[in-house]
Each structure stands twice: as C-alpha cells, then as structure tokens.
KOLMARTI-726817 format. One line per 3 residues: their letters; for each residue x, y, z of N, C-alpha, C. Coordinates in nm, 2 decimals, m for minus. Example, Ala and Ser with C-alpha at 12.3 -4.5 7.8 and 13.67 -1.06 7.14 Angstrom:
REM KOLMARTI-726817
AS> 1.32,m0.57,0.78,1.23,m0.45,0.78,1.32,m0.33,0.78 ~ 1.28,m0.22,0.71,1.37,m0.11,0.71,1.29,0.00,0.79
REM end
This chain:
REM KOLMARTI-726817
MSE> m0.07,16.53,17.87,m0.04,16.67,17.83,m0.05,16.72,17.66 ~ m0.12,16.81,17.56,m0.05,16.82,17.44,0.07,16.86,17.44 ~ 0.10,16.83,17.26,0.25,16.85,17.29,0.22,16.99,17.19
IKK> 0.32,17.11,17.26,0.36,17.24,17.26,0.34,17.29,17.07 ~ 0.27,17.32,16.98,0.32,17.34,16.86,0.41,17.42,16.84 ~ 0.49,17.38,16.73,0.64,17.47,16.65,0.66,17.48,16.57
IAT> 0.65,17.66,16.54,0.64,17.65,16.38,0.77,17.79,16.36 ~ 0.90,17.72,16.25,0.95,17.88,16.23,0.94,17.98,16.17 ~ 0.98,18.09,16.20,0.88,18.20,16.16,0.95,18.29,16.08
RDS> 1.00,18.23,16.02,1.06,18.23,15.86,0.93,18.12,15.82 ~ 0.85,18.05,15.85,0.74,17.97,15.79,0.59,18.08,15.80 ~ 0.60,18.14,15.88,0.53,18.25,15.92,0.49,18.33,15.84
YGN> 0.64,18.43,15.77,0.68,18.51,15.69,0.59,18.50,15.56 ~ 0.63,18.35,15.54,0.54,18.33,15.40,0.42,18.29,15.37 ~ 0.37,18.23,15.47,0.23,18.23,15.48,0.14,18.35,15.52
ALV> 0.20,18.52,15.58,0.13,18.63,15.61,0.11,18.65,15.50 ~ 0.20,18.67,15.39,0.23,18.74,15.23,0.13,18.68,15.18 ~ 0.12,18.53,15.15,0.00,18.47,15.13,m0.13,18.52,15.17
ELG> m0.20,18.55,15.28,m0.27,18.63,15.33,m0.29,18.77,15.32 ~ m0.15,18.84,15.35,m0.17,19.00,15.26,m0.22,19.01,15.07 ~ m0.17,18.91,15.01,m0.17,18.89,14.87,m0.25,18.93,14.86
KEH> m0.41,18.84,14.93,m0.49,18.80,14.89,m0.57,18.88,14.91 ~ m0.56,18.99,14.97,m0.63,19.16,15.04,m0.59,19.26,14.96 ~ m0.43,19.27,14.87,m0.38,19.35,14.87,m0.30,19.36,14.69
DDL> m0.38,19.41,14.60,m0.31,19.36,14.50,m0.18,19.46,14.49 ~ m0.16,19.56,14.53,m0.04,19.62,14.54,0.11,19.56,14.61 ~ 0.10,19.45,14.64,0.21,19.37,14.75,0.28,19.25,14.66
IVL> 0.42,19.36,14.61,0.51,19.24,14.51,0.63,19.19,14.60 ~ 0.63,19.05,14.56,0.78,18.99,14.69,0.89,18.97,14.58 ~ 1.00,19.01,14.62,1.06,19.00,14.52,1.20,18.93,14.66
DAD> 1.21,18.79,14.59,1.34,18.67,14.59,1.51,18.72,14.54 ~ 1.59,18.72,14.62,1.72,18.63,14.54,1.76,18.47,14.57 ~ 1.68,18.42,14.44,1.72,18.23,14.45,1.71,18.26,14.59
LAG> 1.65,18.24,14.68,1.58,18.17,14.75,1.45,18.16,14.84 ~ 1.37,18.17,14.78,1.22,18.15,14.76,1.20,18.01,14.88 ~ 1.21,17.90,14.86,1.26,17.76,14.96,1.29,17.84,15.05
ATK> 1.43,17.89,15.07,1.50,17.94,15.26,1.41,18.00,15.30 ~ 1.37,18.17,15.21,1.28,18.22,15.30,1.16,18.20,15.34 ~ 1.07,18.08,15.27,0.91,18.07,15.26,0.88,18.16,15.13
TGV> 0.91,18.24,15.05,0.82,18.33,15.06,0.79,18.22,14.88 ~ 0.81,18.11,14.87,0.82,18.05,14.79,0.61,17.99,14.77 ~ 0.54,18.00,14.87,0.44,18.01,14.92,0.35,18.13,14.84
FKK> 0.40,18.21,14.84,0.41,18.32,14.75,0.37,18.31,14.57 ~ 0.49,18.29,14.58,0.50,18.24,14.43,0.45,18.16,14.36 ~ 0.31,18.03,14.43,0.29,17.96,14.40,0.14,18.00,14.40
AFP> 0.10,18.16,14.47,m0.06,18.14,14.52,m0.07,18.29,14.41 ~ 0.05,18.34,14.39,0.06,18.52,14.27,0.16,18.46,14.21 ~ 0.22,18.41,14.13,0.32,18.40,14.03,0.36,18.51,13.96
ERH> 0.25,18.61,13.89,0.26,18.69,13.87,0.33,18.86,13.96 ~ 0.30,18.81,14.10,0.35,18.95,14.15,0.50,18.88,14.27 ~ 0.53,18.73,14.23,0.70,18.71,14.26,0.78,18.75,14.18
WDI> 0.90,18.78,14.20,0.96,18.80,14.14,1.11,18.74,14.17 ~ 1.21,18.67,14.13,1.31,18.57,14.17,1.41,18.67,14.04 ~ 1.46,18.78,14.13,1.57,18.82,14.08,1.70,18.79,14.02
GIA> 1.69,18.66,14.17,1.88,18.59,14.06,1.93,18.63,14.27 ~ 2.07,18.62,14.23,2.19,18.58,14.33,2.22,18.71,14.27 ~ 2.13,18.85,14.33,2.15,18.98,14.30,2.15,19.05,14.42
EAN> 2.17,19.07,14.55,2.10,19.15,14.64,2.06,19.26,14.55 ~ 2.19,19.33,14.57,2.19,19.47,14.55,2.10,19.48,14.44 ~ 2.07,19.43,14.30,2.02,19.49,14.23,1.86,19.48,14.26
MTG> 1.82,19.38,14.33,1.68,19.33,14.40,1.65,19.44,14.48 ~ 1.74,19.44,14.58,1.74,19.63,14.61,1.67,19.78,14.56 ~ 1.76,19.80,14.47,1.79,19.85,14.37,1.59,19.89,14.32
IAA> 1.61,19.73,14.28,1.45,19.75,14.22,1.36,19.75,14.27 ~ 1.32,19.73,14.42,1.22,19.70,14.49,1.21,19.87,14.55 ~ 1.31,19.97,14.55,1.31,20.11,14.59,1.25,20.14,14.46
GVA> 1.29,20.10,14.30,1.21,20.12,14.19,1.06,20.14,14.20 ~ 1.02,19.99,14.27,0.88,19.94,14.29,0.81,20.04,14.35 ~ 0.85,20.05,14.46,0.80,20.13,14.60,0.75,20.30,14.52
ACG> 0.85,20.32,14.46,0.88,20.49,14.41,0.70,20.42,14.34 ~ 0.70,20.40,14.26,0.58,20.38,14.21,0.48,20.31,14.25 ~ 0.45,20.38,14.33,0.34,20.31,14.50,0.29,20.20,14.47
KVP> 0.39,20.10,14.45,0.34,19.95,14.54,0.45,19.93,14.63 ~ 0.37,19.80,14.69,0.45,19.76,14.80,0.53,19.62,14.84 ~ 0.68,19.65,14.79,0.75,19.57,14.81,0.88,19.51,14.88
FIS> 0.83,19.34,14.90,0.91,19.30,15.05,0.99,19.21,14.95 ~ 1.13,19.22,15.00,1.22,19.15,14.94,1.29,19.06,15.06 ~ 1.30,18.98,15.01,1.42,18.82,15.09,1.48,18.81,15.06
SFA> 1.59,18.74,15.15,1.70,18.68,15.19,1.76,18.64,15.29 ~ 1.86,18.63,15.26,1.93,18.59,15.39,1.96,18.72,15.46 ~ 1.97,18.72,15.60,1.99,18.84,15.68,2.18,18.88,15.62
MFA> 2.28,18.78,15.64,2.35,18.85,15.56,2.34,18.88,15.48 ~ 2.28,18.87,15.33,2.27,18.93,15.24,2.17,19.09,15.24 ~ 2.07,19.03,15.35,1.96,19.17,15.30,2.06,19.27,15.41
AGR> 2.12,19.23,15.50,2.12,19.34,15.57,2.28,19.40,15.55 ~ 2.37,19.29,15.49,2.53,19.30,15.46,2.53,19.37,15.34 ~ 2.54,19.30,15.22,2.58,19.25,15.10,2.50,19.36,15.05
AYE> 2.36,19.43,15.08,2.28,19.49,15.02,2.25,19.61,15.09 ~ 2.33,19.65,15.22,2.37,19.75,15.26,2.39,19.90,15.25 ~ 2.46,19.90,15.14,2.46,20.04,15.09,2.37,20.09,14.98
QVR> 2.29,19.99,14.93,2.11,20.04,14.86,2.03,20.03,14.95 ~ 2.03,19.93,15.06,1.94,19.99,15.18,1.95,20.09,15.22 ~ 2.08,20.15,15.24,2.06,20.28,15.36,2.04,20.37,15.18
NAI> 2.12,20.40,15.07,2.08,20.47,15.03,1.96,20.51,14.95 ~ 1.93,20.38,14.87,1.79,20.39,14.77,1.70,20.39,14.88 ~ 1.68,20.30,14.98,1.54,20.31,15.05,1.60,20.40,15.22
GYS> 1.66,20.41,15.25,1.65,20.49,15.41,1.65,20.57,15.37 ~ 1.72,20.63,15.25,1.76,20.76,15.23,1.65,20.84,15.17 ~ 1.59,20.79,15.13,1.45,20.80,15.03,1.31,20.78,15.10
HLN> 1.32,20.70,15.22,1.25,20.73,15.29,1.14,20.58,15.19 ~ 1.13,20.49,15.13,1.08,20.47,15.10,1.00,20.32,15.17 ~ 0.90,20.31,15.08,0.77,20.21,15.18,0.85,20.07,15.11
VKI> 0.97,20.03,15.15,1.00,19.93,15.14,1.05,19.84,15.26 ~ 0.95,19.70,15.24,0.94,19.60,15.34,1.06,19.47,15.35 ~ 1.15,19.46,15.39,1.28,19.39,15.39,1.30,19.22,15.48
GAT> 1.29,19.14,15.48,1.25,19.02,15.54,1.36,18.86,15.50 ~ 1.42,18.89,15.65,1.52,18.90,15.64,1.59,18.74,15.75 ~ 1.57,18.63,15.70,1.63,18.51,15.77,1.70,18.47,15.83
HQC> 1.80,18.39,15.91,1.91,18.35,15.91,2.03,18.39,15.89 ~ 2.14,18.33,15.99,2.25,18.33,15.92,2.36,18.52,15.94 ~ 2.29,18.55,16.03,2.38,18.70,16.08,2.36,18.74,16.16
LED> 2.48,18.85,16.31,2.45,18.86,16.47,2.51,18.99,16.40 ~ 2.48,19.02,16.33,2.51,19.19,16.28,2.41,19.25,16.25 ~ 2.29,19.18,16.21,2.21,19.26,16.13,2.16,19.33,16.23
IGL> 2.09,19.35,16.31,2.00,19.44,16.37,2.05,19.51,16.37 ~ 2.19,19.54,16.45,2.23,19.65,16.44,2.33,19.76,16.32 ~ 2.32,19.68,16.17,2.32,19.78,16.07,2.18,19.82,16.07
MRE> 2.07,19.74,16.09,1.94,19.84,16.02,1.91,19.92,16.13 ~ 1.93,19.91,16.27,1.91,20.04,16.38,1.94,20.13,16.33 ~ 2.05,20.19,16.25,2.15,20.32,16.27,2.07,20.34,16.13
IPG> 2.06,20.32,16.01,1.97,20.31,15.93,1.80,20.41,15.98 ~ 1.86,20.55,15.96,1.75,20.66,15.99,1.59,20.62,15.93 ~ 1.51,20.58,16.03,1.37,20.57,15.98,1.30,20.42,15.95
MVV> 1.43,20.36,15.98,1.41,20.21,15.97,1.37,20.19,16.09 ~ 1.23,20.11,16.08,1.18,20.03,16.19,1.25,19.86,16.19 ~ 1.30,19.88,16.33,1.32,19.71,16.29,1.30,19.63,16.38
INP> 1.22,19.50,16.34,1.09,19.42,16.45,1.21,19.24,16.42 ~ 1.13,19.24,16.55,1.20,19.03,16.57,1.16,18.98,16.64 ~ 1.01,18.92,16.58,0.91,18.86,16.66,0.94,18.71,16.71
ADD> 0.90,18.66,16.80,0.93,18.56,16.91,0.87,18.44,16.88 ~ 0.72,18.42,16.79,0.65,18.34,16.77,0.55,18.33,16.61 ~ 0.52,18.25,16.58,0.43,18.22,16.50,0.30,18.39,16.45
VEA> 0.23,18.35,16.59,0.16,18.48,16.58,0.22,18.57,16.56 ~ 0.31,18.59,16.65,0.39,18.76,16.66,0.44,18.80,16.51 ~ 0.46,18.66,16.45,0.54,18.69,16.35,0.43,18.77,16.23
RAA> 0.36,18.68,16.23,0.26,18.71,16.13,0.19,18.87,16.13 ~ 0.14,18.85,16.26,0.13,19.01,16.29,0.18,19.11,16.26 ~ 0.30,19.08,16.28,0.39,19.21,16.25,0.41,19.22,16.11
VKA> 0.43,19.12,16.01,0.45,19.12,15.87,0.33,19.16,15.80 ~ 0.20,19.18,15.90,0.05,19.25,15.86,0.08,19.41,15.89 ~ 0.18,19.47,16.02,0.17,19.60,16.07,0.27,19.65,15.98
AYE> 0.39,19.57,15.94,0.44,19.62,15.79,0.46,19.67,15.69 ~ 0.34,19.58,15.63,0.27,19.65,15.53,0.17,19.73,15.56 ~ 0.17,19.75,15.69,0.04,19.89,15.67,0.13,20.02,15.73
HVG> 0.21,19.99,15.79,0.29,20.09,15.84,0.39,20.16,15.64 ~ 0.38,20.31,15.64,0.43,20.36,15.52,0.56,20.42,15.56 ~ 0.68,20.33,15.52,0.80,20.37,15.54,0.90,20.21,15.51
PVY> 1.00,20.23,15.52,1.10,20.11,15.57,1.09,20.03,15.67 ~ 1.11,19.86,15.67,1.04,19.83,15.80,1.19,19.68,15.78 ~ 1.22,19.64,15.86,1.36,19.53,15.85,1.28,19.43,15.97
LRF> 1.20,19.31,15.88,1.19,19.24,15.95,1.29,19.05,16.03 ~ 1.27,19.03,16.10,1.39,18.94,16.13,1.36,18.82,16.18 ~ 1.35,18.70,16.07,1.30,18.58,16.18,1.38,18.50,16.13
GRL> 1.31,18.41,16.16,1.43,18.27,16.18,1.39,18.12,16.13 ~ 1.53,18.05,16.13,1.47,17.93,16.07,1.42,17.81,16.24 ~ 1.46,17.84,16.27,1.43,17.72,16.38,1.29,17.74,16.43
AVP> 1.26,17.60,16.44,1.14,17.63,16.48,1.05,17.63,16.62 ~ 1.01,17.72,16.65,1.02,17.78,16.81,0.85,17.79,16.86 ~ 0.84,17.74,16.99,0.66,17.71,17.08,0.62,17.85,17.00
VFN> 0.49,17.79,16.97,0.39,17.89,16.95,0.30,18.00,17.12 ~ 0.41,18.02,17.17,0.33,18.05,17.29,0.24,18.18,17.27 ~ 0.22,18.26,17.24,0.08,18.39,17.22,m0.05,18.31,17.15
DEA> m0.14,18.37,17.17,m0.29,18.31,17.18,m0.30,18.42,17.08 ~ m0.40,18.36,16.96,m0.36,18.47,16.88,m0.51,18.50,16.88 ~ m0.62,18.44,16.96,m0.75,18.52,17.01,m0.75,18.64,17.05
TYK> m0.63,18.62,17.17,m0.59,18.79,17.26,m0.49,18.85,17.21 ~ m0.41,18.78,17.17,m0.26,18.87,17.10,m0.27,19.04,17.05 ~ m0.21,19.11,17.06,m0.25,19.30,17.01,m0.10,19.29,16.94
FEI> m0.02,19.37,16.83,0.04,19.37,16.77,0.09,19.50,16.76 ~ 0.13,19.56,16.83,0.18,19.73,16.76,0.34,19.76,16.80 ~ 0.35,19.84,16.65,0.50,19.90,16.62,0.52,19.99,16.76
GKG> 0.65,19.98,16.83,0.72,20.01,16.91,0.68,20.03,17.05 ~ 0.58,19.87,17.05,0.52,19.83,17.21,0.57,19.72,17.27 ~ 0.66,19.74,17.40,0.67,19.64,17.42,0.53,19.52,17.47
IVL> 0.56,19.40,17.56,0.50,19.37,17.61,0.49,19.25,17.73 ~ 0.44,19.29,17.83,0.54,19.24,17.96,0.44,19.12,17.94 ~ 0.51,19.00,18.00,0.46,18.88,18.00,0.46,18.82,18.12
KEG> 0.52,18.86,18.22,0.53,18.87,18.37,0.58,18.95,18.42 ~ 0.53,19.01,18.55,0.55,19.09,18.63,0.64,19.07,18.74 ~ 0.75,19.12,18.77,0.82,19.09,18.94,0.90,19.20,18.99
TDV> 0.97,19.13,19.02,1.02,19.31,19.13,1.18,19.27,19.13 ~ 1.26,19.15,19.14,1.38,19.16,19.12,1.50,19.19,19.02 ~ 1.40,19.18,18.92,1.53,19.21,18.78,1.39,19.17,18.66
TIF> 1.44,19.27,18.56,1.35,19.28,18.46,1.49,19.20,18.37 ~ 1.38,19.14,18.28,1.46,19.06,18.15,1.37,19.09,18.02 ~ 1.50,19.20,17.92,1.42,19.18,17.84,1.40,19.14,17.71
ATG> 1.36,19.00,17.66,1.39,18.96,17.56,1.34,18.99,17.41 ~ 1.39,18.94,17.33,1.36,18.92,17.17,1.45,18.80,17.08 ~ 1.30,18.76,16.95,1.31,18.67,16.88,1.26,18.54,16.96
LCV> 1.39,18.45,16.86,1.34,18.32,16.98,1.37,18.31,17.11 ~ 1.46,18.42,17.12,1.48,18.41,17.28,1.37,18.46,17.38 ~ 1.33,18.46,17.34,1.17,18.52,17.46,1.10,18.38,17.49
NET> 1.08,18.29,17.41,1.05,18.13,17.50,1.14,18.09,17.58 ~ 1.28,18.09,17.58,1.32,18.06,17.64,1.39,18.14,17.74 ~ 1.39,18.28,17.76,1.38,18.34,17.86,1.22,18.32,17.97
IEA> 1.11,18.26,17.94,0.98,18.23,17.97,1.06,18.09,18.02 ~ 1.09,18.00,18.00,1.17,17.92,18.05,1.25,17.91,18.17 ~ 1.33,18.00,18.14,1.40,18.01,18.25,1.38,18.13,18.36
EKM> 1.30,18.17,18.34,1.22,18.29,18.46,1.15,18.13,18.56 ~ 1.06,18.05,18.53,1.06,17.92,18.58,1.17,17.89,18.70 ~ 1.25,17.84,18.63,1.38,17.82,18.66,1.45,17.91,18.84
LAA> 1.41,18.04,18.75,1.44,18.17,18.84,1.41,18.20,18.96 ~ 1.20,18.11,18.94,1.08,18.20,19.00,1.12,18.01,19.17 ~ 1.15,17.93,19.13,1.22,17.84,19.20,1.31,17.88,19.34
DGI> 1.40,17.94,19.26,1.51,17.98,19.36,1.47,18.13,19.45 ~ 1.35,18.15,19.41,1.31,18.31,19.48,1.33,18.42,19.46 ~ 1.42,18.37,19.28,1.40,18.54,19.18,1.26,18.54,19.14
NAE> 1.26,18.68,19.16,1.08,18.73,19.09,1.16,18.82,18.96 ~ 1.14,18.75,18.86,1.16,18.84,18.78,1.06,18.87,18.67 ~ 1.06,19.02,18.60,0.93,19.06,18.55,1.00,19.03,18.39
IIN> 0.95,18.98,18.33,0.95,18.95,18.11,0.91,19.03,18.07 ~ 0.95,19.10,17.99,0.93,19.16,17.89,0.96,19.15,17.72 ~ 0.89,19.15,17.60,0.93,19.09,17.51,0.92,19.24,17.39
IHT> 1.03,19.24,17.41,1.06,19.34,17.33,1.05,19.28,17.13 ~ 0.97,19.33,17.07,0.94,19.29,16.93,1.00,19.36,16.88 ~ 1.00,19.50,16.89,1.03,19.62,16.83,1.13,19.64,16.85
IKP> 1.25,19.66,16.78,1.41,19.67,16.89,1.37,19.85,16.76 ~ 1.35,19.90,16.74,1.32,20.00,16.70,1.23,20.10,16.59 ~ 1.15,20.13,16.64,1.17,20.23,16.77,1.16,20.14,16.87
LDR> 1.22,20.18,17.03,1.18,20.08,17.13,1.11,20.18,17.17 ~ 1.01,20.09,17.29,0.93,20.12,17.40,1.02,20.18,17.52 ~ 1.05,20.30,17.51,1.17,20.37,17.59,1.05,20.37,17.72
ELV> 0.94,20.43,17.70,0.84,20.46,17.87,0.82,20.29,17.91 ~ 0.86,20.22,17.88,0.82,20.04,17.93,0.96,20.03,17.97 ~ 1.07,20.03,17.91,1.22,20.02,17.95,1.22,20.09,18.07
VKS> 1.22,20.26,18.08,1.27,20.29,18.20,1.15,20.27,18.30 ~ 1.08,20.23,18.31,0.90,20.21,18.38,0.96,20.07,18.46 ~ 1.01,19.96,18.36,1.04,19.91,18.41,1.17,19.81,18.50
ALK> 1.27,19.92,18.45,1.42,19.94,18.53,1.41,19.98,18.70 ~ 1.35,20.10,18.67,1.25,20.16,18.80,1.22,20.12,18.94 ~ 1.12,20.06,18.84,1.08,19.91,18.93,1.17,19.83,19.00
TGK> 1.30,19.74,18.90,1.36,19.63,18.95,1.47,19.67,19.01 ~ 1.54,19.79,18.96,1.65,19.85,18.94,1.79,19.73,18.90 ~ 1.77,19.64,18.83,1.86,19.54,18.76,1.78,19.50,18.59
VVT> 1.85,19.52,18.52,1.81,19.51,18.40,1.90,19.38,18.28 ~ 1.81,19.31,18.26,1.92,19.21,18.17,1.87,19.17,18.00 ~ 1.94,19.24,17.91,1.88,19.17,17.82,1.91,19.09,17.75
VEE> 1.84,18.96,17.64,1.84,18.84,17.62,1.82,18.81,17.44 ~ 1.95,18.83,17.33,1.95,18.84,17.25,2.01,18.72,17.20 ~ 1.98,18.66,17.05,2.06,18.57,16.93,2.08,18.65,16.84
HSV> 2.20,18.76,16.85,2.27,18.90,16.77,2.38,18.95,16.89 ~ 2.49,18.97,16.83,2.57,19.02,16.89,2.56,19.13,17.00 ~ 2.62,19.15,17.14,2.56,19.27,17.21,2.58,19.38,17.20
IGG> 2.66,19.38,17.12,2.71,19.56,17.01,2.59,19.57,16.90 ~ 2.52,19.71,16.95,2.48,19.74,16.83,2.31,19.64,16.81 ~ 2.29,19.53,16.92,2.13,19.51,16.95,2.01,19.55,16.99
LGS> 1.96,19.46,17.07,1.90,19.50,17.20,1.94,19.55,17.26 ~ 2.05,19.51,17.34,2.12,19.55,17.47,2.14,19.64,17.47 ~ 2.23,19.70,17.36,2.28,19.82,17.34,2.17,19.93,17.38
AVC> 2.08,19.89,17.23,1.92,19.97,17.24,1.87,20.02,17.37 ~ 1.88,19.93,17.51,1.81,19.97,17.59,1.93,20.05,17.68 ~ 2.05,20.00,17.66,2.17,20.10,17.73,2.12,20.25,17.68
DVL> 2.10,20.22,17.58,2.10,20.34,17.50,2.00,20.45,17.58 ~ 1.88,20.43,17.64,1.76,20.46,17.67,1.83,20.48,17.81 ~ 1.84,20.37,17.92,1.89,20.39,18.03,2.00,20.47,18.11
CEA> 2.12,20.49,18.00,2.22,20.59,18.03,2.16,20.74,18.00 ~ 2.07,20.74,17.98,2.05,20.85,17.99,1.89,20.95,18.07 ~ 1.80,20.80,18.07,1.70,20.84,18.13,1.68,20.75,18.30
APT> 1.73,20.72,18.28,1.72,20.60,18.43,1.89,20.50,18.47 ~ 1.96,20.57,18.54,2.07,20.44,18.48,2.11,20.33,18.60 ~ 2.08,20.22,18.48,2.07,20.12,18.60,2.13,20.04,18.60
KVL> 2.21,19.91,18.64,2.30,19.79,18.63,2.22,19.68,18.52 ~ 2.31,19.67,18.41,2.25,19.62,18.30,2.34,19.48,18.25 ~ 2.33,19.39,18.25,2.38,19.27,18.16,2.37,19.23,18.03
KIG> 2.43,19.22,17.97,2.37,19.22,17.84,2.44,19.01,17.78 ~ 2.27,18.97,17.77,2.33,18.85,17.68,2.29,18.83,17.53 ~ 2.38,18.77,17.52,2.38,18.78,17.36,2.54,18.68,17.24
IND> 2.55,18.71,17.16,2.68,18.71,17.13,2.76,18.77,17.13 ~ 2.89,18.73,17.19,3.00,18.87,17.26,3.14,18.85,17.15 ~ 3.12,18.93,17.03,3.20,18.99,16.97,3.28,18.88,16.87
VFG> 3.22,18.80,16.89,3.23,18.67,16.80,3.19,18.65,16.67 ~ 3.27,18.62,16.59,3.17,18.56,16.48,3.09,18.43,16.48 ~ 2.98,18.41,16.41,2.86,18.27,16.40,2.96,18.15,16.38
ESG> 2.93,18.10,16.36,2.96,18.00,16.35,2.80,17.87,16.30 ~ 2.83,17.79,16.19,2.74,17.66,16.12,2.74,17.59,16.24 ~ 2.58,17.53,16.24,2.62,17.40,16.30,2.44,17.35,16.31
PAL> 2.41,17.22,16.40,2.30,17.24,16.45,2.20,17.38,16.53 ~ 2.09,17.42,16.53,2.05,17.52,16.59,2.05,17.55,16.74 ~ 1.99,17.37,16.78,1.95,17.37,16.93,2.13,17.32,17.01
ELI> 2.22,17.33,16.94,2.36,17.33,16.96,2.43,17.42,16.99 ~ 2.39,17.52,16.90,2.44,17.65,16.88,2.39,17.72,17.02 ~ 2.25,17.70,17.02,2.18,17.82,17.12,2.24,17.75,17.27
KKY> 2.30,17.63,17.29,2.30,17.61,17.41,2.49,17.64,17.46 ~ 2.55,17.61,17.32,2.69,17.68,17.32,2.71,17.81,17.34 ~ 2.66,17.91,17.32,2.66,18.02,17.36,2.57,18.11,17.45
GLD> 2.48,17.96,17.56,2.45,18.04,17.66,2.32,18.11,17.63 ~ 2.22,18.11,17.52,2.13,18.17,17.50,1.99,18.07,17.52 ~ 2.01,17.91,17.58,1.90,17.87,17.60,1.85,17.87,17.77
AEG> 1.73,17.82,17.79,1.71,17.84,17.89,1.77,17.81,18.03 ~ 1.87,17.76,18.02,1.91,17.68,18.13,2.09,17.79,18.14 ~ 2.10,17.81,18.00,2.21,17.95,18.04,2.17,18.10,18.08
IYK> 2.01,18.13,18.03,2.01,18.22,18.04,2.00,18.20,18.23 ~ 1.91,18.13,18.22,1.90,18.12,18.42,2.03,18.13,18.49 ~ 2.10,18.05,18.49,2.23,18.10,18.52,2.27,18.19,18.54
KVK> 2.29,18.26,18.42,2.36,18.39,18.36,2.26,18.50,18.49 ~ 2.16,18.50,18.44,2.06,18.58,18.57,2.04,18.62,18.71 ~ 2.13,18.43,18.74,2.07,18.43,18.87,2.24,18.48,18.94
AFV> 2.36,18.44,18.87,2.48,18.50,18.96,2.44,18.68,18.91 ~ 2.37,18.72,18.78,2.40,18.87,18.80,2.29,18.90,18.94 ~ 2.19,18.89,18.99,2.14,18.91,19.08,2.16,18.85,19.18
K> 2.26,18.81,19.25,2.23,18.72,19.33,2.38,18.81,19.39
REM end
C-alpha cells in the first residue's frame, strides 16, 4: 500500500498564491514578518515586487490592505490567526468589513477563537479547508469572490483525501463524504480526515454515520444542514476551535430555528489553548479519530 501524502494547508496557501500570481497581476501579498511560517515566502521568491513585508505591525498591515483594495487590487494579508483575527480585529472589522472591501485574510495556527470572531463581521466569508486540494481551491475561490474572506490554514501536515481531478469547491456548499442514517457528523478543517477515520470505527460497531465536510462556515450550507439533520435525527459537530462561536454554534443557530435536533459539539470546551506537539494536543482534546469515535458512540447509544 502506498503511503498517504500529507501536506500542511499553510503550504497549500503559499503554493496557491504563486499559481494565482502567474495569472493575475492585481494580486498583492502582505505579510507581518512571518513569510516563513505562513508560507508566503514562496510568493515573495516568485514575485518580490508584489510581496510586501510590513513587519510586526498587523494593524498597519490590515489598514494598508484596505487602501490597496480601495485602489482596485486584490490583497491577501497573512499572519498567525491570533494576530490576523485577534490583534487586528478592530482594523479588520472597521477598515475591511464595514466598507466591504475586497481583502482576503490568510491565517495560520495558534488560535481557537478566530472563526467566532470572523463569523460576527457582516459580509465576511469564513473558510476552513480540510486538505491540500481543498485549500488550494479555496484560495482560488477567495480571489474570485468579491468581498472580504477569512481563510484558516493549519501548520500540521494532514492527509490529502480529495481527488483533484474530480473535486469541486463552491463557497457556501458542504460536501457529503458518506451518507448515513443514524447520526450526522459535520466536520471542518483538519478534523475532517479524523472524522473519516472515526466513521470506520463507528461502522464496525454498527453505527451508520453520515459524514459532511463543512469547509465554508459562513455562509453555512443551511439547506444541507437541515436536510441531513431531519434524515438522521442526531447531529455532531467536530472542529479544532472553541465550541463557542465556531462550526458547532453555526450549525445550532440553523437547527434551533429550522429543525430542532439533539446536537453534540466536539471541540475545545471553553479553555485556552496550549503549546505542544500538534498530534499530542489533538489527542489530548479528543479531536483524533479515536476520541471522536468514542464521543459519537456514547452520544448515539
């Protein structure tokens, strides 16, 4: 059996920007002294005149991007999620969101509250891709979308499970990876592959789970969420994010209004994150396949 290819979605981000840069002269990449970590360094090497390192000044970078967008360019600002969504929140909200400017925010690791923060900004699209194929497609879709977009990428190399030849990315549309009847599991980002593996364990126990990849958390695929919830009668959400304000909250917002359903939210339970080896942290917080399997099994049974 050949080894499964693993790629960090932050690498996908950098590579996708290079490909887009070849086609679009209006694409500008701004970074806050983190080109090595955000992987925009590959864009800098290919297009040095269109890569602007603003230094450790995320708020300034955000304001500059707003001005660049107002001049007709398409800027991608890049930093850690804690800085892009946290430190620069005021500028993202007021300079980009309020004016609905065509700025794309590419954020990597080290934050568990960023999706919630970005979801609350009117008009902001929030995307959390699951693998290399999806991440590169998401960057392209973000460029083509007119308006602000928040793209969440990861540092950990994750399996590539999508087939590039057949994969289709559409903002606001979830993807049914497997149909089921006993429970629906909505997953996002790096948790999607772990959920796929957890489903195999559930199947061995006779639990027929429906697996849905929610790569776009805003706008959420309301129609698919309601349809699947009505079909299975039980819903689980899985995310590498706080259970407050992220995918789980978005799904619950829809279901409490359109199809009241019993929901289990799997994520980070109202605690601050910590530093450490990614795989160990994922296991500690029950976001690995085994952890997801155990929680879903107990929920269904």
